[in-house]
VMD Tcl script that draws the C-alpha trace (Angstrom):
set ca {
  {43.52 76.60 85.89}
  {45.58 74.36 87.84}
  {44.88 74.68 91.52}
  {46.05 72.94 94.68}
  {42.75 71.57 95.43}
  {43.23 69.37 92.59}
  {45.58 67.44 94.78}
  {44.04 67.89 98.21}
  {40.56 67.73 99.97}
  {41.40 70.94 101.79}
  {40.49 71.65 105.24}
  {39.19 68.32 106.17}
  {39.19 67.59 109.84}
  {41.17 64.36 109.80}
  {44.07 65.36 107.60}
  {47.42 64.14 109.01}
  {51.00 65.80 109.17}
  {52.03 62.91 106.52}
  {49.28 64.14 104.33}
  {50.39 67.78 104.54}
  {54.01 66.65 103.51}
  {52.63 64.64 100.60}
  {50.51 67.30 99.47}
  {53.48 69.87 99.52}
  {55.69 67.57 97.61}
  {53.25 66.76 94.90}
  {52.36 70.49 94.24}
  {55.87 71.71 94.46}
  {57.10 68.89 92.06}
  {54.52 69.54 89.39}
  {53.90 73.30 89.68}
  {56.47 74.14 87.13}
  {55.05 71.68 84.41}
  {51.60 72.81 85.21}
  {52.27 76.43 84.99}
  {54.03 76.03 81.82}
  {50.85 74.51 80.18}
  {48.68 77.61 81.18}
  {47.69 79.75 78.30}
  {45.46 82.33 79.96}
  {47.91 83.45 82.74}
  {51.64 84.00 82.91}
  {53.82 81.40 84.24}
  {55.39 83.55 87.28}
  {51.95 84.53 88.20}
  {50.60 80.89 88.24}
  {53.66 79.91 90.12}
  {53.26 82.48 92.78}
  {49.45 81.87 93.11}
  {49.87 78.18 93.55}
  {52.67 78.66 96.31}
  {50.63 81.05 98.15}
  {47.35 78.85 98.03}
  {49.67 75.81 99.24}
  {50.90 77.93 102.11}
  {47.31 78.73 102.98}
  {46.10 75.21 102.80}
  {49.15 74.12 105.01}
  {48.02 76.84 107.50}
  {44.49 75.80 107.76}
  {45.52 72.23 108.13}
  {47.87 72.96 111.10}
  {45.20 75.10 112.68}
  {42.66 72.22 112.39}
  {45.01 69.57 113.76}
  {46.10 71.94 116.54}
  {42.49 72.30 117.65}
  {41.69 68.46 117.08}
  {44.62 67.54 119.09}
  {43.39 69.54 121.95}
  {40.02 67.63 121.62}
  {38.28 70.90 120.79}
  {34.84 70.53 119.14}
  {35.11 71.61 115.52}
  {31.70 73.33 115.63}
  {33.37 75.76 117.96}
  {36.19 76.52 115.59}
  {35.59 79.13 112.75}
  {38.19 80.10 109.91}
  {37.82 82.97 107.45}
  {39.41 85.70 105.61}
  {36.52 87.93 105.62}
  {37.01 91.84 105.44}
  {36.89 93.49 108.81}
  {35.90 97.08 108.84}
  {38.29 99.39 110.46}
  {36.56 102.66 111.34}
  {38.12 106.06 110.90}
  {39.49 107.52 114.24}
  {37.56 110.41 115.59}
  {40.71 112.17 116.83}
  {41.97 112.26 113.30}
  {38.57 113.87 112.07}
  {39.06 116.54 114.92}
  {42.46 117.56 113.54}
  {41.31 118.15 110.02}
  {41.75 121.81 109.40}
  {39.35 122.43 106.66}
  {35.99 122.69 108.58}
  {33.85 121.72 105.53}
  {35.83 118.53 104.98}
  {35.49 117.99 108.83}
  {31.62 118.49 108.69}
  {31.35 116.34 105.62}
  {33.11 113.35 107.11}
  {31.33 113.65 110.42}
  {27.91 113.69 108.54}
  {28.95 110.48 106.52}
  {31.13 108.80 109.25}
  {29.61 105.33 108.63}
  {31.20 105.19 105.11}
  {34.56 105.92 106.30}
  {35.87 102.51 106.95}
  {38.92 100.25 105.49}
  {38.31 96.70 104.75}
  {41.10 94.78 105.95}
  {41.97 91.03 106.38}
  {44.96 88.81 106.89}
  {45.03 85.30 105.26}
  {43.31 83.36 108.20}
  {41.12 84.77 110.90}
  {40.65 82.06 113.60}
  {37.53 82.09 115.79}
  {36.40 80.07 118.93}
  {32.88 80.42 119.51}
  {32.48 83.26 117.24}
  {35.32 85.22 119.15}
  {38.28 86.47 116.94}
  {41.44 85.00 118.65}
  {44.11 84.72 116.23}
  {45.39 86.02 112.74}
  {47.80 84.30 110.50}
  {49.38 85.78 107.45}
  {50.55 83.13 104.94}
  {53.44 84.05 102.52}
  {55.43 81.81 100.05}
  {58.31 83.83 101.42}
  {58.72 87.30 103.20}
  {61.20 90.01 103.08}
  {61.20 93.23 105.35}
  {59.28 95.34 102.92}
  {56.32 92.73 103.18}
  {56.84 92.50 106.85}
  {56.09 96.41 107.14}
  {52.80 95.77 105.54}
  {52.12 92.78 107.73}
  {52.84 94.67 110.72}
  {50.60 97.62 109.68}
  {47.82 95.17 108.94}
  {48.02 93.42 112.57}
  {48.28 96.95 114.26}
  {45.02 98.00 112.51}
  {43.38 94.80 113.62}
  {44.55 95.12 117.13}
  {42.94 98.41 117.26}
  {39.52 96.52 117.44}
  {40.77 93.13 118.69}
  {43.72 93.71 120.98}
  {43.83 90.33 122.42}
  {44.51 88.44 119.17}
  {47.54 86.40 118.58}
  {49.48 87.50 115.43}
  {51.49 85.05 113.18}
  {53.53 85.05 109.85}
  {53.66 81.73 108.31}
  {56.15 81.47 105.55}
  {57.27 78.65 103.38}
  {60.73 80.45 102.80}
  {62.31 83.50 104.36}
  {64.18 86.23 102.94}
  {64.31 88.31 106.12}
  {68.02 87.54 106.82}
  {69.31 86.42 110.15}
  {68.53 82.81 111.18}
  {65.03 82.61 110.33}
  {65.76 80.33 107.40}
  {68.03 78.17 109.48}
  {65.19 76.68 111.52}
  {66.94 76.74 115.02}
  {65.18 76.03 118.13}
  {65.58 79.36 119.46}
  {65.23 82.03 116.59}
  {67.18 85.16 117.25}
  {65.81 86.61 114.00}
  {67.51 89.68 112.01}
  {68.87 92.89 112.94}
  {66.52 94.80 110.55}
  {63.54 92.73 111.21}
  {63.58 93.40 114.90}
  {64.52 97.18 114.23}
  {61.11 97.30 112.27}
  {59.05 95.40 114.83}
  {60.26 97.57 117.53}
  {58.03 100.44 116.12}
  {54.74 98.13 116.58}
  {54.84 97.19 120.21}
  {51.11 96.23 120.27}
  {52.04 93.49 117.67}
  {53.76 90.65 119.16}
  {54.35 88.85 115.72}
  {55.19 85.04 115.75}
  {57.41 84.30 112.63}
  {57.24 80.63 111.48}
  {59.46 79.50 108.61}
  {58.75 75.90 107.23}
  {61.76 75.33 104.71}
  {65.28 75.45 105.58}
  {67.58 77.79 103.63}
  {67.16 81.44 102.54}
  {65.05 81.91 99.62}
  {67.13 82.27 96.44}
  {65.37 83.81 93.73}
  {67.64 81.94 91.27}
  {66.83 78.52 92.65}
  {63.21 78.50 93.44}
  {61.85 75.36 95.39}
  {59.88 74.24 92.26}
  {63.12 73.96 90.48}
  {65.36 73.16 93.39}
  {63.13 71.03 95.88}
  {63.29 71.58 99.59}
  {61.99 69.19 101.98}
  {59.03 69.87 104.37}
  {59.87 67.92 107.48}
  {57.32 66.59 110.09}
  {59.23 68.06 112.83}
  {58.69 71.63 111.59}
  {55.03 70.78 111.08}
  {54.75 69.41 114.49}
  {56.37 72.54 116.21}
  {53.93 74.67 114.35}
  {51.11 72.61 115.51}
  {52.46 72.88 119.07}
  {52.82 76.53 118.93}
  {49.08 76.90 117.65}
  {47.90 74.33 120.41}
  {49.65 76.32 123.16}
  {47.83 79.56 121.90}
  {44.42 77.98 121.51}
  {44.20 75.70 124.84}
  {43.00 78.82 126.77}
  {39.85 78.58 124.83}
  {39.11 74.99 125.72}
}
mol new
graphics top color blue
foreach p $ca { graphics top sphere $p radius 0.5 }
foreach p [lrange $ca 0 end-1] q [lrange $ca 1 end] { graphics top cylinder $p $q radius 0.2 }
display resetview
């Protein structure tokens, strides 16, 4: 099976912006041919898998570059995507009308958890400080799920910073125009307004709205150093308080 790791030594601490761009260009330019070679998985599934892994790889490189630029010690930084157990709320149990069900749940309350993770959990000195969801692209149906996930995480970790890193945007508005000031999209802001505890930072890496008929592995879009440096600066600004 073709994987991004064939083309990059992922997550090494000395990766550069230039290497991120080279990796992106190499993967995107060959994924179409590589996907056609697969016999054990459908073409579309391979392409989606590789693009998702590529965004995760870029994201972790950005995190490590930001922390390195802050001169933070690498042993203080932790990144994973391990499931976090979200417990059942006791107020919910008390509102259950069936007394037998209520009693049963209370007797087995330790079992009533939901395992949840976003793509990148960032820890400093073991403290969960930031979560980043990585998408090849996002549209508003996906955004609703992302907001729910962060809402649940913030029930346990109210101070974490929340990010969506997307290669392309299908949210509408000006997310895909990569302006200095992003005004967003009407529907996206409307959805986010119902999740006041989640201050979601949306970062788009490729210019131009996603076009399902012109995917980036067939109609190449460049990844620029200015976009990567902006993303690194954003993460640096968020992490510097932990130095």
